Steps between C-alpha positions, in 0.01 A plus 500: 500500500837548338738791550393682182134485611598638841687788335201567272252511790719730707550730200123511438434580866761779492456686170747769610783241476653374179478126447879473463542669839255258661689210341830635640344532847360145496835364378687693771273361773534143377877536458534627858297205631723256309817677618387490863411130476839427340664661805292273722277783626126478556268736311170588668224695330241580769154378411636298208751248629862416561767356273783300651755238400493142624782251461439153364766249601678273252320171444488192285234521231380258236494538124133432412587360158772253596445460873870569562600683819626853445678736740305826534700796634373716782348829394334817617137549395275805528206472740193724523264521794183703457422777742198495728317774307541317169381170649194672643417668169541173308285304745233764560172325429662204323312172541727210402225236494 
């Protein structure tokens, strides 16, 4: 699902709201999550999961085309861990064999 599909579904489920208002709400929520992560904060949505930032140290990589060694800078990457309720709903009655 992409963001526009999410906005569409929320608007259909809430006919008393204009689609542009739903889009503004979804954008505001996502912007706040990004802002909090940029500050280094953790964002937890109960029953859904938690977003956090993990640091990757600098390392020496390899150019796959030439095989030459390349210095890769350290960076911060977003990390998502599902909540218990979501895991249970996803795995309810799922047979992986």
